[in-house]
Biopython code that builds the backbone (N, CA, C, O; Angstrom):
import numpy as np
from Bio.PDB.StructureBuilder import StructureBuilder

atoms = [
    (1, "UNK", "N", (-7.335, 27.558, 7.369)),
    (1, "UNK", "CA", (-8.366, 27.507, 6.357)),
    (1, "UNK", "C", (-8.439, 26.104, 5.723)),
    (1, "UNK", "O", (-9.524, 25.592, 5.447)),
    (2, "UNK", "N", (-7.288, 25.511, 5.504)),
    (2, "UNK", "CA", (-7.249, 24.180, 4.908)),
    (2, "UNK", "C", (-7.899, 23.164, 5.836)),
    (2, "UNK", "O", (-8.687, 22.329, 5.393)),
    (3, "UNK", "N", (-7.572, 23.231, 7.113)),
    (3, "UNK", "CA", (-8.118, 22.287, 8.088)),
    (3, "UNK", "C", (-9.632, 22.462, 8.219)),
    (3, "UNK", "O", (-10.353, 21.473, 8.357)),
    (4, "UNK", "N", (-10.116, 23.678, 8.179)),
    (4, "UNK", "CA", (-11.565, 23.919, 8.268)),
    (4, "UNK", "C", (-12.293, 23.269, 7.098)),
    (4, "UNK", "O", (-13.365, 22.688, 7.271)),
    (5, "UNK", "N", (-11.716, 23.367, 5.922)),
    (5, "UNK", "CA", (-12.346, 22.747, 4.749)),
    (5, "UNK", "C", (-12.308, 21.224, 4.831)),
    (5, "UNK", "O", (-13.272, 20.551, 4.466)),
    (6, "UNK", "N", (-11.198, 20.690, 5.311)),
    (6, "UNK", "CA", (-11.115, 19.236, 5.483)),
    (6, "UNK", "C", (-12.150, 18.788, 6.510)),
    (6, "UNK", "O", (-12.810, 17.765, 6.326)),
    (7, "UNK", "N", (-12.289, 19.553, 7.589)),
    (7, "UNK", "CA", (-13.257, 19.206, 8.642)),
    (7, "UNK", "C", (-14.687, 19.213, 8.107)),
    (7, "UNK", "O", (-15.472, 18.327, 8.445)),
    (8, "UNK", "N", (-15.033, 20.183, 7.290)),
    (8, "UNK", "CA", (-16.383, 20.228, 6.702)),
    (8, "UNK", "C", (-16.649, 18.980, 5.858)),
    (8, "UNK", "O", (-17.734, 18.402, 5.915)),
    (9, "UNK", "N", (-15.663, 18.579, 5.090)),
    (9, "UNK", "CA", (-15.814, 17.375, 4.265)),
    (9, "UNK", "C", (-15.903, 16.132, 5.142)),
    (9, "UNK", "O", (-16.670, 15.215, 4.847)),
    (10, "UNK", "N", (-15.123, 16.099, 6.216)),
    (10, "UNK", "CA", (-15.157, 14.950, 7.122)),
    (10, "UNK", "C", (-16.523, 14.816, 7.777)),
    (10, "UNK", "O", (-17.058, 13.712, 7.881)),
    (11, "UNK", "N", (-17.083, 15.920, 8.216)),
    (11, "UNK", "CA", (-18.388, 15.896, 8.892)),
    (11, "UNK", "C", (-19.465, 15.337, 7.970)),
    (11, "UNK", "O", (-20.370, 14.637, 8.424)),
    (12, "UNK", "N", (-19.374, 15.640, 6.692)),
    (12, "UNK", "CA", (-20.354, 15.107, 5.733)),
    (12, "UNK", "C", (-20.273, 13.589, 5.618)),
    (12, "UNK", "O", (-21.289, 12.923, 5.423)),
    (13, "UNK", "N", (-19.073, 13.047, 5.739)),
    (13, "UNK", "CA", (-18.862, 11.628, 5.450)),
    (13, "UNK", "C", (-18.466, 10.799, 6.669)),
    (13, "UNK", "O", (-17.990, 9.675, 6.511)),
    (14, "UNK", "N", (-18.648, 11.319, 7.864)),
    (14, "UNK", "CA", (-18.169, 10.624, 9.064)),
    (14, "UNK", "C", (-18.825, 9.271, 9.300)),
    (14, "UNK", "O", (-18.220, 8.411, 9.939)),
    (15, "UNK", "N", (-20.029, 9.054, 8.811)),
    (15, "UNK", "CA", (-20.710, 7.777, 9.013)),
    (15, "UNK", "C", (-20.602, 6.845, 7.804)),
    (15, "UNK", "O", (-21.221, 5.781, 7.780)),
    (16, "UNK", "N", (-19.837, 7.237, 6.829)),
    (16, "UNK", "CA", (-19.653, 6.444, 5.614)),
    (16, "UNK", "C", (-18.725, 5.257, 5.879)),
    (16, "UNK", "O", (-17.921, 5.287, 6.811)),
    (17, "UNK", "N", (-18.841, 4.223, 5.063)),
    (17, "UNK", "CA", (-17.941, 3.072, 5.169)),
    (17, "UNK", "C", (-16.520, 3.435, 4.726)),
    (17, "UNK", "O", (-15.545, 2.875, 5.229)),
    (18, "UNK", "N", (-16.412, 4.368, 3.792)),
    (18, "UNK", "CA", (-15.117, 4.792, 3.255)),
    (18, "UNK", "C", (-14.865, 6.256, 3.607)),
    (18, "UNK", "O", (-14.802, 7.112, 2.725)),
    (19, "UNK", "N", (-14.724, 6.527, 4.865)),
    (19, "UNK", "CA", (-14.619, 7.911, 5.343)),
    (19, "UNK", "C", (-13.448, 8.632, 4.703)),
    (19, "UNK", "O", (-13.600, 9.741, 4.190)),
    (20, "UNK", "N", (-12.292, 8.013, 4.732)),
    (20, "UNK", "CA", (-11.092, 8.677, 4.223)),
    (20, "UNK", "C", (-11.228, 9.014, 2.751)),
    (20, "UNK", "O", (-11.022, 10.159, 2.349)),
    (21, "UNK", "N", (-11.574, 8.017, 1.946)),
    (21, "UNK", "CA", (-11.685, 8.228, 0.500)),
    (21, "UNK", "C", (-12.760, 9.249, 0.160)),
    (21, "UNK", "O", (-12.545, 10.124, -0.679)),
    (22, "UNK", "N", (-13.910, 9.142, 0.803)),
    (22, "UNK", "CA", (-15.004, 10.070, 0.522)),
    (22, "UNK", "C", (-14.646, 11.507, 0.907)),
    (22, "UNK", "O", (-15.017, 12.454, 0.213)),
    (23, "UNK", "N", (-13.925, 11.657, 2.013)),
    (23, "UNK", "CA", (-13.531, 12.996, 2.447)),
    (23, "UNK", "C", (-12.553, 13.624, 1.458)),
    (23, "UNK", "O", (-12.694, 14.791, 1.093)),
    (24, "UNK", "N", (-11.577, 12.855, 1.032)),
    (24, "UNK", "CA", (-10.594, 13.372, 0.076)),
    (24, "UNK", "C", (-11.257, 13.701, -1.260)),
    (24, "UNK", "O", (-10.984, 14.747, -1.850)),
    (25, "UNK", "N", (-12.126, 12.812, -1.737)),
    (25, "UNK", "CA", (-12.826, 13.070, -2.998)),
    (25, "UNK", "C", (-13.702, 14.316, -2.908)),
    (25, "UNK", "O", (-13.723, 15.137, -3.825)),
    (26, "UNK", "N", (-14.417, 14.450, -1.807)),
    (26, "UNK", "CA", (-15.268, 15.636, -1.609)),
    (26, "UNK", "C", (-14.427, 16.903, -1.659)),
    (26, "UNK", "O", (-14.809, 17.887, -2.294)),
    (27, "UNK", "N", (-13.298, 16.874, -0.995)),
    (27, "UNK", "CA", (-12.426, 18.047, -0.944)),
    (27, "UNK", "C", (-11.956, 18.450, -2.334)),
    (27, "UNK", "O", (-12.062, 19.615, -2.716)),
    (28, "UNK", "N", (-11.438, 17.491, -3.086)),
    (28, "UNK", "CA", (-10.876, 17.828, -4.398)),
    (28, "UNK", "C", (-11.929, 17.967, -5.493)),
    (28, "UNK", "O", (-11.683, 18.656, -6.483)),
    (29, "UNK", "N", (-13.092, 17.337, -5.345)),
    (29, "UNK", "CA", (-14.153, 17.517, -6.333)),
    (29, "UNK", "C", (-14.772, 18.911, -6.254)),
    (29, "UNK", "O", (-15.319, 19.409, -7.238)),
    (30, "UNK", "N", (-14.686, 19.527, -5.099)),
    (30, "UNK", "CA", (-15.186, 20.899, -4.965)),
    (30, "UNK", "C", (-14.157, 21.923, -5.392)),
    (30, "UNK", "O", (-14.353, 23.125, -5.214)),
    (31, "UNK", "N", (-13.063, 21.447, -5.954)),
    (31, "UNK", "CA", (-12.002, 22.304, -6.492)),
    (31, "UNK", "C", (-11.463, 23.303, -5.474)),
    (31, "UNK", "O", (-11.208, 24.463, -5.796)),
    (32, "UNK", "N", (-11.296, 22.833, -4.250)),
    (32, "UNK", "CA", (-10.675, 23.694, -3.260)),
    (32, "UNK", "C", (-9.216, 23.899, -3.638)),
    (32, "UNK", "O", (-8.494, 22.942, -3.917)),
    (33, "UNK", "N", (-8.798, 25.135, -3.643)),
    (33, "UNK", "CA", (-7.402, 25.432, -3.922)),
    (33, "UNK", "C", (-6.623, 25.318, -2.617)),
    (33, "UNK", "O", (-7.046, 25.822, -1.576)),
    (34, "UNK", "N", (-5.509, 24.665, -2.691)),
    (34, "UNK", "CA", (-4.688, 24.482, -1.502)),
    (34, "UNK", "C", (-3.591, 25.534, -1.518)),
    (34, "UNK", "O", (-2.655, 25.452, -2.313)),
    (35, "UNK", "N", (-3.707, 26.525, -0.637)),
    (35, "UNK", "CA", (-2.675, 27.571, -0.611)),
    (35, "UNK", "C", (-1.403, 27.058, 0.061)),
    (35, "UNK", "O", (-1.419, 26.665, 1.228)),
    (36, "UNK", "N", (-0.315, 27.066, -0.683)),
    (36, "UNK", "CA", (0.951, 26.624, -0.117)),
    (36, "UNK", "C", (2.065, 27.346, -0.854)),
    (36, "UNK", "O", (2.088, 27.331, -2.085)),
    (37, "UNK", "N", (2.976, 27.970, -0.151)),
    (37, "UNK", "CA", (3.968, 28.830, -0.801)),
    (37, "UNK", "C", (5.034, 28.084, -1.610)),
    (37, "UNK", "O", (5.525, 28.622, -2.602)),
    (38, "UNK", "N", (5.402, 26.873, -1.220)),
    (38, "UNK", "CA", (6.491, 26.155, -1.881)),
    (38, "UNK", "C", (5.923, 25.073, -2.799)),
    (38, "UNK", "O", (5.341, 24.093, -2.334)),
    (39, "UNK", "N", (6.099, 25.261, -4.090)),
    (39, "UNK", "CA", (5.557, 24.301, -5.059)),
    (39, "UNK", "C", (6.277, 22.956, -5.004)),
    (39, "UNK", "O", (5.684, 21.928, -5.332)),
    (40, "UNK", "N", (7.516, 22.950, -4.603)),
    (40, "UNK", "CA", (8.297, 21.712, -4.564)),
    (40, "UNK", "C", (7.780, 20.772, -3.480)),
    (40, "UNK", "O", (7.655, 19.569, -3.711)),
    (41, "UNK", "N", (7.481, 21.307, -2.306)),
    (41, "UNK", "CA", (7.073, 20.484, -1.168)),
    (41, "UNK", "C", (5.570, 20.428, -0.964)),
    (41, "UNK", "O", (5.096, 19.751, -0.052)),
    (42, "UNK", "N", (4.825, 21.118, -1.784)),
    (42, "UNK", "CA", (3.378, 21.223, -1.608)),
    (42, "UNK", "C", (2.704, 19.854, -1.541)),
    (42, "UNK", "O", (1.921, 19.598, -0.626)),
    (43, "UNK", "N", (2.990, 18.994, -2.475)),
    (43, "UNK", "CA", (2.319, 17.698, -2.552)),
    (43, "UNK", "C", (2.589, 16.843, -1.308)),
    (43, "UNK", "O", (1.672, 16.248, -0.743)),
    (44, "UNK", "N", (3.844, 16.790, -0.896)),
    (44, "UNK", "CA", (4.200, 15.979, 0.276)),
    (44, "UNK", "C", (3.565, 16.519, 1.553)),
    (44, "UNK", "O", (3.034, 15.754, 2.358)),
    (45, "UNK", "N", (3.617, 17.807, 1.734)),
    (45, "UNK", "CA", (3.092, 18.413, 2.958)),
    (45, "UNK", "C", (1.570, 18.300, 3.003)),
    (45, "UNK", "O", (1.011, 17.967, 4.048)),
    (46, "UNK", "N", (0.901, 18.569, 1.906)),
    (46, "UNK", "CA", (-0.561, 18.474, 1.869)),
    (46, "UNK", "C", (-1.000, 17.033, 2.096)),
    (46, "UNK", "O", (-1.984, 16.792, 2.795)),
    (47, "UNK", "N", (-0.292, 16.080, 1.521)),
    (47, "UNK", "CA", (-0.608, 14.665, 1.742)),
    (47, "UNK", "C", (-0.458, 14.306, 3.225)),
    (47, "UNK", "O", (-1.305, 13.610, 3.786)),
    (48, "UNK", "N", (0.611, 14.779, 3.850)),
    (48, "UNK", "CA", (0.832, 14.517, 5.270)),
    (48, "UNK", "C", (-0.272, 15.136, 6.122)),
    (48, "UNK", "O", (-0.764, 14.511, 7.062)),
    (49, "UNK", "N", (-0.657, 16.362, 5.790)),
    (49, "UNK", "CA", (-1.730, 17.038, 6.540)),
    (49, "UNK", "C", (-3.031, 16.262, 6.415)),
    (49, "UNK", "O", (-3.709, 16.025, 7.414)),
    (50, "UNK", "N", (-3.385, 15.867, 5.203)),
    (50, "UNK", "CA", (-4.625, 15.120, 4.980)),
    (50, "UNK", "C", (-4.634, 13.813, 5.754)),
    (50, "UNK", "O", (-5.576, 13.540, 6.499)),
    (51, "UNK", "N", (-3.596, 13.002, 5.585)),
    (51, "UNK", "CA", (-3.593, 11.700, 6.231)),
    (51, "UNK", "C", (-3.577, 11.819, 7.746)),
    (51, "UNK", "O", (-4.273, 11.076, 8.437)),
    (52, "UNK", "N", (-2.789, 12.745, 8.260)),
    (52, "UNK", "CA", (-2.708, 12.907, 9.719)),
    (52, "UNK", "C", (-4.022, 13.400, 10.297)),
    (52, "UNK", "O", (-4.516, 12.843, 11.277)),
    (53, "UNK", "N", (-4.598, 14.443, 9.697)),
    (53, "UNK", "CA", (-5.809, 15.041, 10.252)),
    (53, "UNK", "C", (-7.006, 14.099, 10.146)),
    (53, "UNK", "O", (-7.747, 13.921, 11.114)),
    (54, "UNK", "N", (-7.192, 13.506, 8.989)),
    (54, "UNK", "CA", (-8.356, 12.630, 8.809)),
    (54, "UNK", "C", (-8.219, 11.376, 9.680)),
    (54, "UNK", "O", (-9.209, 10.916, 10.248)),
    (55, "UNK", "N", (-7.025, 10.824, 9.793)),
    (55, "UNK", "CA", (-6.821, 9.664, 10.669)),
    (55, "UNK", "C", (-7.120, 10.015, 12.122)),
    (55, "UNK", "O", (-7.766, 9.242, 12.829)),
    (56, "UNK", "N", (-6.656, 11.172, 12.564)),
    (56, "UNK", "CA", (-6.907, 11.609, 13.932)),
    (56, "UNK", "C", (-8.405, 11.803, 14.173)),
    (56, "UNK", "O", (-8.918, 11.406, 15.219)),
    (57, "UNK", "N", (-9.098, 12.402, 13.227)),
    (57, "UNK", "CA", (-10.542, 12.639, 13.383)),
    (57, "UNK", "C", (-11.316, 11.321, 13.352)),
    (57, "UNK", "O", (-12.310, 11.170, 14.063)),
    (58, "UNK", "N", (-10.870, 10.372, 12.537)),
    (58, "UNK", "CA", (-11.539, 9.072, 12.490)),
    (58, "UNK", "C", (-11.392, 8.363, 13.836)),
    (58, "UNK", "O", (-12.353, 7.779, 14.337)),
    (59, "UNK", "N", (-10.184, 8.411, 14.430)),
    (59, "UNK", "CA", (-9.978, 7.806, 15.747)),
    (59, "UNK", "C", (-10.821, 8.490, 16.806)),
    (59, "UNK", "O", (-11.429, 7.832, 17.650)),
    (60, "UNK", "N", (-10.854, 9.808, 16.757)),
    (60, "UNK", "CA", (-11.622, 10.575, 17.737)),
    (60, "UNK", "C", (-13.116, 10.275, 17.612)),
    (60, "UNK", "O", (-13.793, 10.085, 18.622)),
    (61, "UNK", "N", (-13.625, 10.231, 16.404)),
    (61, "UNK", "CA", (-15.044, 9.948, 16.190)),
    (61, "UNK", "C", (-15.391, 8.528, 16.634)),
    (61, "UNK", "O", (-16.432, 8.297, 17.248)),
    (62, "UNK", "N", (-14.506, 7.579, 16.317)),
    (62, "UNK", "CA", (-14.746, 6.193, 16.734)),
    (62, "UNK", "C", (-14.749, 6.071, 18.257)),
    (62, "UNK", "O", (-15.580, 5.358, 18.820)),
    (63, "UNK", "N", (-13.837, 6.752, 18.917)),
    (63, "UNK", "CA", (-13.780, 6.719, 20.382)),
    (63, "UNK", "C", (-15.066, 7.285, 20.972)),
    (63, "UNK", "O", (-15.636, 6.702, 21.894)),
    (64, "UNK", "N", (-15.525, 8.420, 20.446)),
    (64, "UNK", "CA", (-16.743, 9.042, 20.972)),
    (64, "UNK", "C", (-17.959, 8.151, 20.739)),
    (64, "UNK", "O", (-18.787, 7.995, 21.637)),
    (65, "UNK", "N", (-18.080, 7.569, 19.556)),
    (65, "UNK", "CA", (-19.243, 6.722, 19.282)),
    (65, "UNK", "C", (-19.188, 5.430, 20.097)),
    (65, "UNK", "O", (-20.229, 4.939, 20.534)),
    (66, "UNK", "N", (-17.998, 4.871, 20.309)),
    (66, "UNK", "CA", (-17.864, 3.677, 21.154)),
    (66, "UNK", "C", (-18.195, 3.993, 22.607)),
    (66, "UNK", "O", (-18.797, 3.173, 23.300)),
    (67, "UNK", "N", (-17.810, 5.157, 23.063)),
    (67, "UNK", "CA", (-18.107, 5.565, 24.435)),
    (67, "UNK", "C", (-19.619, 5.675, 24.649)),
    (67, "UNK", "O", (-20.134, 5.271, 25.692)),
    (68, "UNK", "N", (-20.317, 6.218, 23.664)),
    (68, "UNK", "CA", (-21.780, 6.324, 23.758)),
    (68, "UNK", "C", (-22.420, 4.934, 23.773)),
    (68, "UNK", "O", (-23.377, 4.687, 24.507)),
    (69, "UNK", "N", (-21.880, 4.039, 22.955)),
    (69, "UNK", "CA", (-22.406, 2.675, 22.894)),
    (69, "UNK", "C", (-22.210, 1.956, 24.226)),
    (69, "UNK", "O", (-23.101, 1.237, 24.676)),
    (70, "UNK", "N", (-21.053, 2.144, 24.859)),
    (70, "UNK", "CA", (-20.789, 1.513, 26.149)),
    (70, "UNK", "C", (-21.768, 2.002, 27.199)),
    (70, "UNK", "O", (-22.224, 1.223, 28.036)),
    (71, "UNK", "N", (-22.098, 3.297, 27.160)),
    (71, "UNK", "CA", (-23.046, 3.848, 28.131)),
    (71, "UNK", "C", (-24.427, 3.219, 27.969)),
    (71, "UNK", "O", (-25.074, 2.878, 28.960)),
    (72, "UNK", "N", (-24.875, 3.067, 26.744)),
    (72, "UNK", "CA", (-26.191, 2.461, 26.528)),
    (72, "UNK", "C", (-26.172, 0.985, 26.875)),
    (72, "UNK", "O", (-27.174, 0.450, 27.351)),
    (73, "UNK", "N", (-25.046, 0.316, 26.645)),
    (73, "UNK", "CA", (-24.944, -1.101, 27.005)),
    (73, "UNK", "C", (-25.002, -1.288, 28.522)),
    (73, "UNK", "O", (-25.596, -2.254, 29.001)),
    (74, "UNK", "N", (-24.396, -0.378, 29.279)),
    (74, "UNK", "CA", (-24.450, -0.456, 30.740)),
    (74, "UNK", "C", (-25.891, -0.369, 31.227)),
    (74, "UNK", "O", (-26.317, -1.135, 32.092)),
    (75, "UNK", "N", (-26.623, 0.567, 30.665)),
    (75, "UNK", "CA", (-28.021, 0.760, 31.059)),
    (75, "UNK", "C", (-28.838, -0.486, 30.710)),
    (75, "UNK", "O", (-29.659, -0.934, 31.510)),
    (76, "UNK", "N", (-28.617, -1.037, 29.531)),
    (76, "UNK", "CA", (-29.352, -2.237, 29.115)),
    (76, "UNK", "C", (-29.043, -3.422, 30.020)),
    (76, "UNK", "O", (-29.940, -4.202, 30.343)),
    (77, "UNK", "N", (-27.782, -3.570, 30.436)),
    (77, "UNK", "CA", (-27.416, -4.653, 31.333)),
    (77, "UNK", "C", (-28.093, -4.502, 32.690)),
    (77, "UNK", "O", (-28.561, -5.486, 33.262)),
    (78, "UNK", "N", (-28.148, -3.276, 33.207)),
    (78, "UNK", "CA", (-28.794, -3.036, 34.497)),
    (78, "UNK", "C", (-30.290, -3.354, 34.420)),
    (78, "UNK", "O", (-30.850, -3.960, 35.333)),
    (79, "UNK", "N", (-30.920, -2.946, 33.340)),
    (79, "UNK", "CA", (-32.347, -3.222, 33.167)),
    (79, "UNK", "C", (-32.581, -4.725, 33.045)),
    (79, "UNK", "O", (-33.538, -5.255, 33.609)),
    (80, "UNK", "N", (-31.709, -5.407, 32.312)),
    (80, "UNK", "CA", (-31.857, -6.855, 32.143)),
    (80, "UNK", "C", (-31.716, -7.572, 33.484)),
    (80, "UNK", "O", (-32.429, -8.543, 33.732)),
    (81, "UNK", "N", (-30.813, -7.116, 34.352)),
    (81, "UNK", "CA", (-30.666, -7.733, 35.678)),
    (81, "UNK", "C", (-31.897, -7.529, 36.523)),
    (81, "UNK", "O", (-32.317, -8.432, 37.245)),
    (82, "UNK", "N", (-32.484, -6.339, 36.438)),
    (82, "UNK", "CA", (-33.690, -6.058, 37.217)),
    (82, "UNK", "C", (-34.860, -6.910, 36.757)),
    (82, "UNK", "O", (-35.645, -7.394, 37.573)),
    (83, "UNK", "N", (-34.974, -7.094, 35.444)),
    (83, "UNK", "CA", (-36.100, -7.837, 34.896)),
    (83, "UNK", "C", (-35.939, -9.340, 35.151)),
    (83, "UNK", "O", (-36.929, -10.021, 35.416)),
    (84, "UNK", "N", (-34.722, -9.865, 35.078)),
    (84, "UNK", "CA", (-34.510, -11.307, 35.206)),
    (84, "UNK", "C", (-34.673, -11.818, 36.639)),
    (84, "UNK", "O", (-34.871, -13.016, 36.839)),
    (85, "UNK", "N", (-34.597, -10.951, 37.623)),
    (85, "UNK", "CA", (-34.718, -11.404, 39.019)),
    (85, "UNK", "C", (-36.109, -11.586, 39.419)),
    (85, "UNK", "O", (-36.380, -11.962, 40.559)),
]
sb = StructureBuilder()
sb.init_structure("model")
sb.init_model(0)
sb.init_chain("A")
sb.init_seg("    ")
for serial, (resi, resn, name, xyz) in enumerate(atoms, 1):
    if name == "N":
        sb.init_residue(resn, " ", resi, " ")
    sb.init_atom(name, np.array(xyz, "f"), 0.0, 1.0, " ", f" {name:<3s}", serial, name[0])
structure = sb.get_structure()
């Protein structure tokens, strides 16, 4: 449930310049309660989950968007070669 909520916030801010900060702010501004049984370790574990998950999603999104850009660049290069000859 926690990861689903983080993912919803990430999707809203994936194209933002400050993806990480905006995602965290969105999550906590909506007053999502973080269910965790141990009050002593809650802060450390939730922080680790947030940083790990959002960092992984940022890398994944960047890889996918770069892959799409490379595909369009290949097509543009092929067209440019055809036109220049």
